[in-house]
Structure formats: C-alpha cells, structure tokens
PDB file of N, H, CA, C and O in Angstrom:
ATOM      1  N   UNK A   1      56.771 115.613  17.964  1.00  0.00           N
ATOM      2  CA  UNK A   1      56.224 115.425  19.298  1.00  0.00           C
ATOM      3  C   UNK A   1      56.532 114.035  19.850  1.00  0.00           C
ATOM      4  O   UNK A   1      56.627 113.849  21.064  1.00  0.00           O
ATOM      5  N   UNK A   2      56.686 113.066  18.958  1.00  0.00           N
ATOM      6  H   UNK A   2      56.609 113.217  17.973  1.00  0.00           H
ATOM      7  CA  UNK A   2      57.002 111.717  19.422  1.00  0.00           C
ATOM      8  C   UNK A   2      58.342 111.698  20.159  1.00  0.00           C
ATOM      9  O   UNK A   2      58.469 111.082  21.217  1.00  0.00           O
ATOM     10  N   UNK A   3      59.319 112.364  19.600  1.00  0.00           N
ATOM     11  H   UNK A   3      59.215 112.864  18.740  1.00  0.00           H
ATOM     12  CA  UNK A   3      60.621 112.455  20.256  1.00  0.00           C
ATOM     13  C   UNK A   3      60.486 113.124  21.621  1.00  0.00           C
ATOM     14  O   UNK A   3      61.122 112.701  22.587  1.00  0.00           O
ATOM     15  N   UNK A   4      59.666 114.156  21.703  1.00  0.00           N
ATOM     16  H   UNK A   4      59.150 114.500  20.919  1.00  0.00           H
ATOM     17  CA  UNK A   4      59.452 114.850  22.978  1.00  0.00           C
ATOM     18  C   UNK A   4      58.870 113.909  24.022  1.00  0.00           C
ATOM     19  O   UNK A   4      59.251 113.970  25.191  1.00  0.00           O
ATOM     20  N   UNK A   5      57.954 113.043  23.616  1.00  0.00           N
ATOM     21  H   UNK A   5      57.645 112.994  22.666  1.00  0.00           H
ATOM     22  CA  UNK A   5      57.359 112.096  24.559  1.00  0.00           C
ATOM     23  C   UNK A   5      58.420 111.156  25.123  1.00  0.00           C
ATOM     24  O   UNK A   5      58.446 110.898  26.327  1.00  0.00           O
ATOM     25  N   UNK A   6      59.288 110.647  24.267  1.00  0.00           N
ATOM     26  H   UNK A   6      59.267 110.856  23.290  1.00  0.00           H
ATOM     27  CA  UNK A   6      60.365 109.781  24.750  1.00  0.00           C
ATOM     28  C   UNK A   6      61.288 110.541  25.700  1.00  0.00           C
ATOM     29  O   UNK A   6      61.723 109.993  26.713  1.00  0.00           O
ATOM     30  N   UNK A   7      61.585 111.786  25.382  1.00  0.00           N
ATOM     31  H   UNK A   7      61.231 112.231  24.559  1.00  0.00           H
ATOM     32  CA  UNK A   7      62.469 112.586  26.243  1.00  0.00           C
ATOM     33  C   UNK A   7      61.827 112.849  27.607  1.00  0.00           C
ATOM     34  O   UNK A   7      62.500 112.783  28.636  1.00  0.00           O
ATOM     35  N   UNK A   8      60.539 113.142  27.612  1.00  0.00           N
ATOM     36  H   UNK A   8      59.992 113.195  26.776  1.00  0.00           H
ATOM     37  CA  UNK A   8      59.836 113.364  28.880  1.00  0.00           C
ATOM     38  C   UNK A   8      59.876 112.097  29.722  1.00  0.00           C
ATOM     39  O   UNK A   8      60.135 112.156  30.924  1.00  0.00           O
ATOM     40  N   UNK A   9      59.623 110.954  29.099  1.00  0.00           N
ATOM     41  H   UNK A   9      59.413 110.905  28.123  1.00  0.00           H
ATOM     42  CA  UNK A   9      59.621 109.687  29.832  1.00  0.00           C
ATOM     43  C   UNK A   9      61.009 109.347  30.379  1.00  0.00           C
ATOM     44  O   UNK A   9      61.126 108.715  31.429  1.00  0.00           O
ATOM     45  N   UNK A  10      62.045 109.760  29.678  1.00  0.00           N
ATOM     46  H   UNK A  10      61.950 110.273  28.825  1.00  0.00           H
ATOM     47  CA  UNK A  10      63.417 109.482  30.114  1.00  0.00           C
ATOM     48  C   UNK A  10      63.917 110.430  31.195  1.00  0.00           C
ATOM     49  O   UNK A  10      64.901 110.132  31.871  1.00  0.00           O
ATOM     50  N   UNK A  11      63.260 111.557  31.363  1.00  0.00           N
ATOM     51  H   UNK A  11      62.461 111.800  30.813  1.00  0.00           H
ATOM     52  CA  UNK A  11      63.726 112.596  32.283  1.00  0.00           C
ATOM     53  C   UNK A  11      63.465 112.176  33.728  1.00  0.00           C
ATOM     54  O   UNK A  11      62.315 112.017  34.137  1.00  0.00           O
ATOM     55  N   UNK A  12      64.521 112.002  34.484  1.00  0.00           N
ATOM     56  H   UNK A  12      65.455 112.131  34.151  1.00  0.00           H
ATOM     57  CA  UNK A  12      64.389 111.598  35.887  1.00  0.00           C
ATOM     58  C   UNK A  12      63.802 112.686  36.773  1.00  0.00           C
ATOM     59  O   UNK A  12      63.475 112.430  37.932  1.00  0.00           O
ATOM     60  N   UNK A  13      63.666 113.900  36.242  1.00  0.00           N
ATOM     61  H   UNK A  13      63.932 114.108  35.301  1.00  0.00           H
ATOM     62  CA  UNK A  13      63.120 115.008  37.026  1.00  0.00           C
ATOM     63  C   UNK A  13      61.601 114.920  37.164  1.00  0.00           C
ATOM     64  O   UNK A  13      61.004 115.684  37.924  1.00  0.00           O
ATOM     65  N   UNK A  14      60.971 113.994  36.437  1.00  0.00           N
ATOM     66  H   UNK A  14      61.456 113.374  35.820  1.00  0.00           H
ATOM     67  CA  UNK A  14      59.519 113.821  36.559  1.00  0.00           C
ATOM     68  C   UNK A  14      59.196 112.342  36.683  1.00  0.00           C
ATOM     69  O   UNK A  14      60.086 111.496  36.598  1.00  0.00           O
ATOM     70  N   UNK A  15      57.939 112.035  36.880  1.00  0.00           N
ATOM     71  H   UNK A  15      57.216 112.722  36.949  1.00  0.00           H
ATOM     72  CA  UNK A  15      57.509 110.647  37.072  1.00  0.00           C
ATOM     73  C   UNK A  15      56.677 110.120  35.907  1.00  0.00           C
ATOM     74  O   UNK A  15      55.969 109.125  36.064  1.00  0.00           O
ATOM     75  N   UNK A  16      56.744 110.758  34.757  1.00  0.00           N
ATOM     76  H   UNK A  16      57.318 111.566  34.630  1.00  0.00           H
ATOM     77  CA  UNK A  16      55.949 110.316  33.619  1.00  0.00           C
ATOM     78  C   UNK A  16      56.493 109.010  33.050  1.00  0.00           C
ATOM     79  O   UNK A  16      57.689 108.881  32.792  1.00  0.00           O
ATOM     80  N   UNK A  17      55.598 108.048  32.859  1.00  0.00           N
ATOM     81  H   UNK A  17      54.626 108.153  33.069  1.00  0.00           H
ATOM     82  CA  UNK A  17      55.950 106.838  32.124  1.00  0.00           C
ATOM     83  C   UNK A  17      55.814 107.155  30.635  1.00  0.00           C
ATOM     84  O   UNK A  17      55.286 108.208  30.276  1.00  0.00           O
ATOM     85  N   UNK A  18      56.281 106.264  29.770  1.00  0.00           N
ATOM     86  H   UNK A  18      56.710 105.409  30.062  1.00  0.00           H
ATOM     87  CA  UNK A  18      56.140 106.518  28.340  1.00  0.00           C
ATOM     88  C   UNK A  18      54.666 106.612  27.932  1.00  0.00           C
ATOM     89  O   UNK A  18      54.320 107.520  27.177  1.00  0.00           O
ATOM     90  N   UNK A  19      53.780 105.720  28.393  1.00  0.00           N
ATOM     91  H   UNK A  19      54.061 104.982  29.006  1.00  0.00           H
ATOM     92  CA  UNK A  19      52.360 105.895  28.033  1.00  0.00           C
ATOM     93  C   UNK A  19      51.786 107.241  28.490  1.00  0.00           C
ATOM     94  O   UNK A  19      50.997 107.851  27.768  1.00  0.00           O
ATOM     95  N   UNK A  20      52.169 107.701  29.662  1.00  0.00           N
ATOM     96  H   UNK A  20      52.809 107.205  30.249  1.00  0.00           H
ATOM     97  CA  UNK A  20      51.689 109.001  30.133  1.00  0.00           C
ATOM     98  C   UNK A  20      52.241 110.127  29.267  1.00  0.00           C
ATOM     99  O   UNK A  20      51.524 111.075  28.947  1.00  0.00           O
ATOM    100  N   UNK A  21      53.502 110.028  28.890  1.00  0.00           N
ATOM    101  H   UNK A  21      54.085 109.258  29.149  1.00  0.00           H
ATOM    102  CA  UNK A  21      54.109 111.054  28.043  1.00  0.00           C
ATOM    103  C   UNK A  21      53.473 111.060  26.654  1.00  0.00           C
ATOM    104  O   UNK A  21      53.297 112.125  26.063  1.00  0.00           O
ATOM    105  N   UNK A  22      53.132 109.897  26.134  1.00  0.00           N
ATOM    106  H   UNK A  22      53.275 109.031  26.615  1.00  0.00           H
ATOM    107  CA  UNK A  22      52.455 109.824  24.831  1.00  0.00           C
ATOM    108  C   UNK A  22      51.113 110.540  24.907  1.00  0.00           C
ATOM    109  O   UNK A  22      50.731 111.243  23.971  1.00  0.00           O
ATOM    110  N   UNK A  23      50.394 110.366  26.017  1.00  0.00           N
ATOM    111  H   UNK A  23      50.705 109.795  26.777  1.00  0.00           H
ATOM    112  CA  UNK A  23      49.118 111.077  26.188  1.00  0.00           C
ATOM    113  C   UNK A  23      49.317 112.591  26.166  1.00  0.00           C
ATOM    114  O   UNK A  23      48.465 113.327  25.669  1.00  0.00           O
ATOM    115  N   UNK A  24      50.445 113.051  26.706  1.00  0.00           N
ATOM    116  H   UNK A  24      51.137 112.453  27.110  1.00  0.00           H
ATOM    117  CA  UNK A  24      50.725 114.491  26.698  1.00  0.00           C
ATOM    118  C   UNK A  24      50.794 115.049  25.281  1.00  0.00           C
ATOM    119  O   UNK A  24      50.437 116.205  25.053  1.00  0.00           O
ATOM    120  N   UNK A  25      51.250 114.241  24.330  1.00  0.00           N
ATOM    121  H   UNK A  25      51.540 113.302  24.515  1.00  0.00           H
ATOM    122  CA  UNK A  25      51.423 114.731  22.958  1.00  0.00           C
ATOM    123  C   UNK A  25      50.341 114.230  22.005  1.00  0.00           C
ATOM    124  O   UNK A  25      50.403 114.494  20.804  1.00  0.00           O
ATOM    125  N   UNK A  26      49.349 113.508  22.534  1.00  0.00           N
ATOM    126  H   UNK A  26      49.299 113.294  23.510  1.00  0.00           H
ATOM    127  CA  UNK A  26      48.250 113.028  21.679  1.00  0.00           C
ATOM    128  C   UNK A  26      46.897 113.505  22.198  1.00  0.00           C
ATOM    129  O   UNK A  26      46.249 114.354  21.586  1.00  0.00           O
ATOM    130  N   UNK A  27      46.490 112.960  23.310  1.00  0.00           N
ATOM    131  H   UNK A  27      47.016 112.271  23.807  1.00  0.00           H
ATOM    132  CA  UNK A  27      45.161 113.277  23.848  1.00  0.00           C
ATOM    133  C   UNK A  27      45.025 114.748  24.226  1.00  0.00           C
ATOM    134  O   UNK A  27      44.038 115.393  23.872  1.00  0.00           O
ATOM    135  N   UNK A  28      45.996 115.269  24.933  1.00  0.00           N
ATOM    136  H   UNK A  28      46.798 114.745  25.221  1.00  0.00           H
ATOM    137  CA  UNK A  28      45.879 116.654  25.397  1.00  0.00           C
ATOM    138  C   UNK A  28      45.808 117.660  24.256  1.00  0.00           C
ATOM    139  O   UNK A  28      44.946 118.538  24.295  1.00  0.00           O
ATOM    140  N   UNK A  29      46.672 117.582  23.233  1.00  0.00           N
ATOM    141  H   UNK A  29      47.373 116.868  23.201  1.00  0.00           H
ATOM    142  CA  UNK A  29      46.529 118.523  22.104  1.00  0.00           C
ATOM    143  C   UNK A  29      45.202 118.354  21.364  1.00  0.00           C
ATOM    144  O   UNK A  29      44.596 119.342  20.947  1.00  0.00           O
ATOM    145  N   UNK A  30      44.749 117.114  21.201  1.00  0.00           N
ATOM    146  H   UNK A  30      45.240 116.312  21.540  1.00  0.00           H
ATOM    147  CA  UNK A  30      43.464 116.891  20.529  1.00  0.00           C
ATOM    148  C   UNK A  30      42.335 117.555  21.310  1.00  0.00           C
ATOM    149  O   UNK A  30      41.466 118.203  20.726  1.00  0.00           O
ATOM    150  N   UNK A  31      42.352 117.393  22.615  1.00  0.00           N
ATOM    151  H   UNK A  31      43.058 116.867  23.089  1.00  0.00           H
ATOM    152  CA  UNK A  31      41.322 118.037  23.448  1.00  0.00           C
ATOM    153  C   UNK A  31      41.400 119.554  23.350  1.00  0.00           C
ATOM    154  O   UNK A  31      40.376 120.229  23.245  1.00  0.00           O
ATOM    155  N   UNK A  32      42.617 120.088  23.385  1.00  0.00           N
ATOM    156  H   UNK A  32      43.449 119.540  23.470  1.00  0.00           H
ATOM    157  CA  UNK A  32      42.795 121.545  23.332  1.00  0.00           C
ATOM    158  C   UNK A  32      42.246 122.131  22.037  1.00  0.00           C
ATOM    159  O   UNK A  32      41.790 123.274  22.014  1.00  0.00           O
ATOM    160  N   UNK A  33      42.291 121.350  20.962  1.00  0.00           N
ATOM    161  H   UNK A  33      42.661 120.421  20.981  1.00  0.00           H
ATOM    162  CA  UNK A  33      41.811 121.816  19.660  1.00  0.00           C
ATOM    163  C   UNK A  33      40.396 121.330  19.340  1.00  0.00           C
ATOM    164  O   UNK A  33      39.916 121.494  18.219  1.00  0.00           O
ATOM    165  N   UNK A  34      39.732 120.729  20.335  1.00  0.00           N
ATOM    166  H   UNK A  34      40.122 120.595  21.246  1.00  0.00           H
ATOM    167  CA  UNK A  34      38.376 120.191  20.161  1.00  0.00           C
ATOM    168  C   UNK A  34      38.292 119.187  19.020  1.00  0.00           C
ATOM    169  O   UNK A  34      37.305 119.159  18.285  1.00  0.00           O
ATOM    170  N   UNK A  35      39.325 118.365  18.872  1.00  0.00           N
ATOM    171  H   UNK A  35      40.127 118.389  19.469  1.00  0.00           H
ATOM    172  CA  UNK A  35      39.336 117.305  17.865  1.00  0.00           C
ATOM    173  C   UNK A  35      38.897 116.010  18.544  1.00  0.00           C
ATOM    174  O   UNK A  35      39.723 115.177  18.916  1.00  0.00           O
ATOM    175  N   UNK A  36      37.604 115.859  18.696  1.00  0.00           N
ATOM    176  H   UNK A  36      36.933 116.536  18.393  1.00  0.00           H
ATOM    177  CA  UNK A  36      37.045 114.754  19.461  1.00  0.00           C
ATOM    178  C   UNK A  36      37.220 113.393  18.803  1.00  0.00           C
ATOM    179  O   UNK A  36      37.037 112.366  19.456  1.00  0.00           O
ATOM    180  N   UNK A  37      37.574 113.369  17.517  1.00  0.00           N
ATOM    181  H   UNK A  37      37.722 114.203  16.987  1.00  0.00           H
ATOM    182  CA  UNK A  37      37.698 112.094  16.813  1.00  0.00           C
ATOM    183  C   UNK A  37      39.114 111.524  16.862  1.00  0.00           C
ATOM    184  O   UNK A  37      39.396 110.529  16.194  1.00  0.00           O
ATOM    185  N   UNK A  38      39.996 112.125  17.629  1.00  0.00           N
ATOM    186  H   UNK A  38      39.767 112.933  18.172  1.00  0.00           H
ATOM    187  CA  UNK A  38      41.384 111.647  17.676  1.00  0.00           C
ATOM    188  C   UNK A  38      42.005 111.901  19.042  1.00  0.00           C
ATOM    189  O   UNK A  38      41.400 112.532  19.910  1.00  0.00           O
ATOM    190  N   UNK A  39      43.218 111.400  19.216  1.00  0.00           N
ATOM    191  H   UNK A  39      43.709 110.888  18.512  1.00  0.00           H
ATOM    192  CA  UNK A  39      43.936 111.619  20.469  1.00  0.00           C
ATOM    193  C   UNK A  39      43.987 110.412  21.383  1.00  0.00           C
ATOM    194  O   UNK A  39      44.800 110.367  22.306  1.00  0.00           O
ATOM    195  N   UNK A  40      43.128 109.433  21.139  1.00  0.00           N
ATOM    196  H   UNK A  40      42.467 109.470  20.390  1.00  0.00           H
ATOM    197  CA  UNK A  40      43.112 108.202  21.932  1.00  0.00           C
ATOM    198  C   UNK A  40      42.836 107.024  21.001  1.00  0.00           C
ATOM    199  O   UNK A  40      42.320 107.189  19.896  1.00  0.00           O
ATOM    200  N   UNK A  41      43.191 105.839  21.474  1.00  0.00           N
ATOM    201  H   UNK A  41      43.610 105.704  22.371  1.00  0.00           H
ATOM    202  CA  UNK A  41      42.859 104.619  20.739  1.00  0.00           C
ATOM    203  C   UNK A  41      41.546 104.106  21.311  1.00  0.00           C
ATOM    204  O   UNK A  41      41.503 103.599  22.432  1.00  0.00           O
ATOM    205  N   UNK A  42      40.479 104.240  20.535  1.00  0.00           N
ATOM    206  H   UNK A  42      40.515 104.651  19.624  1.00  0.00           H
ATOM    207  CA  UNK A  42      39.160 103.816  21.000  1.00  0.00           C
ATOM    208  C   UNK A  42      38.235 103.623  19.804  1.00  0.00           C
ATOM    209  O   UNK A  42      38.441 104.206  18.740  1.00  0.00           O
ATOM    210  N   UNK A  43      37.225 102.805  19.997  1.00  0.00           N
ATOM    211  H   UNK A  43      37.058 102.332  20.862  1.00  0.00           H
ATOM    212  CA  UNK A  43      36.233 102.569  18.951  1.00  0.00           C
ATOM    213  C   UNK A  43      35.573 103.888  18.556  1.00  0.00           C
ATOM    214  O   UNK A  43      35.207 104.697  19.409  1.00  0.00           O
ATOM    215  N   UNK A  44      35.429 104.086  17.248  1.00  0.00           N
ATOM    216  H   UNK A  44      35.727 103.428  16.555  1.00  0.00           H
ATOM    217  CA  UNK A  44      34.795 105.286  16.741  1.00  0.00           C
ATOM    218  C   UNK A  44      35.741 106.459  16.542  1.00  0.00           C
ATOM    219  O   UNK A  44      35.334 107.508  16.041  1.00  0.00           O
ATOM    220  N   UNK A  45      36.989 106.290  16.927  1.00  0.00           N
ATOM    221  H   UNK A  45      37.319 105.438  17.334  1.00  0.00           H
ATOM    222  CA  UNK A  45      37.976 107.362  16.743  1.00  0.00           C
ATOM    223  C   UNK A  45      38.659 107.199  15.394  1.00  0.00           C
ATOM    224  O   UNK A  45      38.436 106.210  14.696  1.00  0.00           O
ATOM    225  N   UNK A  46      39.466 108.140  15.036  1.00  0.00           N
ATOM    226  H   UNK A  46      39.647 108.944  15.603  1.00  0.00           H
ATOM    227  CA  UNK A  46      40.067 108.229  13.705  1.00  0.00           C
ATOM    228  C   UNK A  46      41.039 107.091  13.366  1.00  0.00           C
ATOM    229  O   UNK A  46      41.152 106.731  12.194  1.00  0.00           O
ATOM    230  N   UNK A  47      41.712 106.539  14.303  1.00  0.00           N
ATOM    231  H   UNK A  47      41.620 106.831  15.255  1.00  0.00           H
ATOM    232  CA  UNK A  47      42.640 105.415  14.106  1.00  0.00           C
ATOM    233  C   UNK A  47      43.892 105.804  13.331  1.00  0.00           C
ATOM    234  O   UNK A  47      44.327 105.073  12.441  1.00  0.00           O
ATOM    235  N   UNK A  48      44.472 106.953  13.667  1.00  0.00           N
ATOM    236  H   UNK A  48      44.119 107.547  14.389  1.00  0.00           H
ATOM    237  CA  UNK A  48      45.788 107.324  13.157  1.00  0.00           C
ATOM    238  C   UNK A  48      46.802 106.844  14.195  1.00  0.00           C
ATOM    239  O   UNK A  48      46.785 107.295  15.341  1.00  0.00           O
ATOM    240  N   UNK A  49      47.675 105.940  13.796  1.00  0.00           N
ATOM    241  H   UNK A  49      47.690 105.573  12.865  1.00  0.00           H
ATOM    242  CA  UNK A  49      48.605 105.328  14.742  1.00  0.00           C
ATOM    243  C   UNK A  49      50.011 105.292  14.174  1.00  0.00           C
ATOM    244  O   UNK A  49      50.205 105.233  12.960  1.00  0.00           O
ATOM    245  N   UNK A  50      50.987 105.327  15.065  1.00  0.00           N
ATOM    246  H   UNK A  50      50.830 105.374  16.052  1.00  0.00           H
ATOM    247  CA  UNK A  50      52.393 105.184  14.692  1.00  0.00           C
ATOM    248  C   UNK A  50      53.003 104.113  15.586  1.00  0.00           C
ATOM    249  O   UNK A  50      52.858 104.156  16.808  1.00  0.00           O
ATOM    250  N   UNK A  51      53.683 103.157  14.972  1.00  0.00           N
ATOM    251  H   UNK A  51      53.801 103.122  13.980  1.00  0.00           H
ATOM    252  CA  UNK A  51      54.443 102.155  15.720  1.00  0.00           C
ATOM    253  C   UNK A  51      55.913 102.521  15.574  1.00  0.00           C
ATOM    254  O   UNK A  51      56.455 102.551  14.469  1.00  0.00           O
ATOM    255  N   UNK A  52      56.541 102.797  16.697  1.00  0.00           N
ATOM    256  H   UNK A  52      56.100 102.773  17.594  1.00  0.00           H
ATOM    257  CA  UNK A  52      57.929 103.255  16.673  1.00  0.00           C
ATOM    258  C   UNK A  52      58.723 102.542  17.752  1.00  0.00           C
ATOM    259  O   UNK A  52      58.166 101.989  18.700  1.00  0.00           O
ATOM    260  N   UNK A  53      60.024 102.570  17.585  1.00  0.00           N
ATOM    261  H   UNK A  53      60.477 103.020  16.814  1.00  0.00           H
ATOM    262  CA  UNK A  53      60.915 102.060  18.621  1.00  0.00           C
ATOM    263  C   UNK A  53      62.136 102.973  18.703  1.00  0.00           C
ATOM    264  O   UNK A  53      62.420 103.756  17.796  1.00  0.00           O
ATOM    265  N   UNK A  54      62.827 102.845  19.794  1.00  0.00           N
ATOM    266  H   UNK A  54      62.596 102.209  20.530  1.00  0.00           H
ATOM    267  CA  UNK A  54      64.021 103.660  20.005  1.00  0.00           C
ATOM    268  C   UNK A  54      65.238 102.740  19.948  1.00  0.00           C
ATOM    269  O   UNK A  54      65.255 101.669  20.555  1.00  0.00           O
ATOM    270  N   UNK A  55      66.240 103.173  19.219  1.00  0.00           N
ATOM    271  H   UNK A  55      66.226 104.043  18.726  1.00  0.00           H
ATOM    272  CA  UNK A  55      67.481 102.414  19.130  1.00  0.00           C
ATOM    273  C   UNK A  55      68.640 103.403  19.124  1.00  0.00           C
ATOM    274  O   UNK A  55      68.677 104.331  18.317  1.00  0.00           O
ATOM    275  N   UNK A  56      69.562 103.194  20.015  1.00  0.00           N
ATOM    276  H   UNK A  56      69.532 102.439  20.671  1.00  0.00           H
ATOM    277  CA  UNK A  56      70.742 104.063  20.127  1.00  0.00           C
ATOM    278  C   UNK A  56      70.353 105.527  20.281  1.00  0.00           C
ATOM    279  O   UNK A  56      71.015 106.412  19.738  1.00  0.00           O
ATOM    280  N   UNK A  57      69.275 105.781  21.024  1.00  0.00           N
ATOM    281  H   UNK A  57      68.738 105.062  21.465  1.00  0.00           H
ATOM    282  CA  UNK A  57      68.852 107.147  21.288  1.00  0.00           C
ATOM    283  C   UNK A  57      68.044 107.801  20.187  1.00  0.00           C
ATOM    284  O   UNK A  57      67.647 108.959  20.322  1.00  0.00           O
ATOM    285  N   UNK A  58      67.793 107.088  19.102  1.00  0.00           N
ATOM    286  H   UNK A  58      68.116 106.148  18.993  1.00  0.00           H
ATOM    287  CA  UNK A  58      67.022 107.640  17.987  1.00  0.00           C
ATOM    288  C   UNK A  58      65.672 106.947  17.871  1.00  0.00           C
ATOM    289  O   UNK A  58      65.545 105.759  18.167  1.00  0.00           O
ATOM    290  N   UNK A  59      64.670 107.697  17.439  1.00  0.00           N
ATOM    291  H   UNK A  59      64.773 108.662  17.199  1.00  0.00           H
ATOM    292  CA  UNK A  59      63.335 107.145  17.226  1.00  0.00           C
ATOM    293  C   UNK A  59      63.255 106.628  15.791  1.00  0.00           C
ATOM    294  O   UNK A  59      63.597 107.335  14.843  1.00  0.00           O
ATOM    295  N   UNK A  60      62.804 105.401  15.650  1.00  0.00           N
ATOM    296  H   UNK A  60      62.526 104.827  16.420  1.00  0.00           H
ATOM    297  CA  UNK A  60      62.630 104.786  14.332  1.00  0.00           C
ATOM    298  C   UNK A  60      61.150 104.449  14.150  1.00  0.00           C
ATOM    299  O   UNK A  60      60.546 103.782  14.990  1.00  0.00           O
ATOM    300  N   UNK A  61      60.587 104.911  13.061  1.00  0.00           N
ATOM    301  H   UNK A  61      61.078 105.453  12.379  1.00  0.00           H
ATOM    302  CA  UNK A  61      59.186 104.639  12.748  1.00  0.00           C
ATOM    303  C   UNK A  61      59.113 103.304  12.018  1.00  0.00           C
ATOM    304  O   UNK A  61      59.753 103.125  10.982  1.00  0.00           O
ATOM    305  N   UNK A  62      58.338 102.371  12.553  1.00  0.00           N
ATOM    306  H   UNK A  62      57.818 102.516  13.394  1.00  0.00           H
ATOM    307  CA  UNK A  62      58.180 101.057  11.934  1.00  0.00           C
ATOM    308  C   UNK A  62      56.983 101.024  10.988  1.00  0.00           C
ATOM    309  O   UNK A  62      57.089 100.538   9.862  1.00  0.00           O
ATOM    310  N   UNK A  63      55.859 101.536  11.442  1.00  0.00           N
ATOM    311  H   UNK A  63      55.773 101.931  12.357  1.00  0.00           H
ATOM    312  CA  UNK A  63      54.637 101.525  10.641  1.00  0.00           C
ATOM    313  C   UNK A  63      53.783 102.737  10.993  1.00  0.00           C
ATOM    314  O   UNK A  63      53.878 103.284  12.092  1.00  0.00           O
ATOM    315  N   UNK A  64      52.949 103.147  10.042  1.00  0.00           N
ATOM    316  H   UNK A  64      52.872 102.703   9.149  1.00  0.00           H
ATOM    317  CA  UNK A  64      52.001 104.244  10.247  1.00  0.00           C
ATOM    318  C   UNK A  64      50.660 103.812   9.675  1.00  0.00           C
ATOM    319  O   UNK A  64      50.586 103.266   8.574  1.00  0.00           O
ATOM    320  N   UNK A  65      49.599 104.063  10.439  1.00  0.00           N
ATOM    321  H   UNK A  65      49.659 104.506  11.333  1.00  0.00           H
ATOM    322  CA  UNK A  65      48.238 103.819   9.976  1.00  0.00           C
ATOM    323  C   UNK A  65      47.494 105.144   9.967  1.00  0.00           C
ATOM    324  O   UNK A  65      47.587 105.918  10.920  1.00  0.00           O
ATOM    325  N   UNK A  66      46.764 105.404   8.908  1.00  0.00           N
ATOM    326  H   UNK A  66      46.689 104.775   8.134  1.00  0.00           H
ATOM    327  CA  UNK A  66      45.939 106.607   8.803  1.00  0.00           C
ATOM    328  C   UNK A  66      44.509 106.159   8.598  1.00  0.00           C
ATOM    329  O   UNK A  66      44.196 105.452   7.640  1.00  0.00           O
ATOM    330  N   UNK A  67      43.653 106.571   9.497  1.00  0.00           N
ATOM    331  H   UNK A  67      43.907 107.145  10.275  1.00  0.00           H
ATOM    332  CA  UNK A  67      42.244 106.171   9.493  1.00  0.00           C
ATOM    333  C   UNK A  67      42.118 104.656   9.385  1.00  0.00           C
ATOM    334  O   UNK A  67      41.261 104.135   8.670  1.00  0.00           O
ATOM    335  N   UNK A  68      42.990 103.964  10.109  1.00  0.00           N
ATOM    336  H   UNK A  68      43.686 104.388  10.689  1.00  0.00           H
ATOM    337  CA  UNK A  68      42.936 102.513  10.187  1.00  0.00           C
ATOM    338  C   UNK A  68      43.590 101.766   9.045  1.00  0.00           C
ATOM    339  O   UNK A  68      43.621 100.535   9.061  1.00  0.00           O
ATOM    340  N   UNK A  69      44.113 102.466   8.058  1.00  0.00           N
ATOM    341  H   UNK A  69      44.088 103.466   8.045  1.00  0.00           H
ATOM    342  CA  UNK A  69      44.758 101.813   6.916  1.00  0.00           C
ATOM    343  C   UNK A  69      46.262 102.056   6.978  1.00  0.00           C
ATOM    344  O   UNK A  69      46.722 103.184   7.157  1.00  0.00           O
ATOM    345  N   UNK A  70      47.015 100.971   6.826  1.00  0.00           N
ATOM    346  H   UNK A  70      46.642 100.055   6.681  1.00  0.00           H
ATOM    347  CA  UNK A  70      48.472 101.101   6.885  1.00  0.00           C
ATOM    348  C   UNK A  70      48.974 101.861   5.663  1.00  0.00           C
ATOM    349  O   UNK A  70      48.679 101.496   4.525  1.00  0.00           O
ATOM    350  N   UNK A  71      49.737 102.924   5.915  1.00  0.00           N
ATOM    351  H   UNK A  71      49.977 103.221   6.840  1.00  0.00           H
ATOM    352  CA  UNK A  71      50.269 103.750   4.830  1.00  0.00           C
ATOM    353  C   UNK A  71      51.799 103.741   4.802  1.00  0.00           C
ATOM    354  O   UNK A  71      52.403 104.272   3.870  1.00  0.00           O
ATOM    355  N   UNK A  72      52.425 103.142   5.815  1.00  0.00           N
ATOM    356  H   UNK A  72      51.934 102.710   6.572  1.00  0.00           H
ATOM    357  CA  UNK A  72      53.882 103.026   5.837  1.00  0.00           C
ATOM    358  C   UNK A  72      54.269 101.841   6.679  1.00  0.00           C
ATOM    359  O   UNK A  72      55.457 101.555   6.834  1.00  0.00           O
TER     360      UNK A  72
END
C-alpha cells in the first residue's frame, strides 16, 4: 500500500498530496475495519510507523517501529 500512496501522489490526474495519499492507505482502512487504535499518529494510538524514501522510482524502507519500538 505504501507504493500505491506514492503512485497516487504522483498522478497528475488527481490533487492528492503525499500526506493525503498516505491517509488513504492508513487512516481510511483502519476506520473501515474499526481498528480505532491505529491509522493515525496520535497519543494513545498503536505507534506502528514506517520511515521510507523514494529513490530512482523505488520505495526504500529506512526504519520500522512497531508499537513504538524500532524493529528495523
């Protein structure tokens, strides 16, 4: 889904920024599944995070945190 967010943000056919596209693949699915403890970065939430960057059209994962603890 992360790759999809970057593709949506890059698509000139819409006006989604990268933060808006990230919400499409995080907050919205969490809400649809009634997973109230995830989907946004906020106090009291699960704190699963991915730090990534794009280079030469590819997504590279730099770090991953699960429940606030770095696991990669």
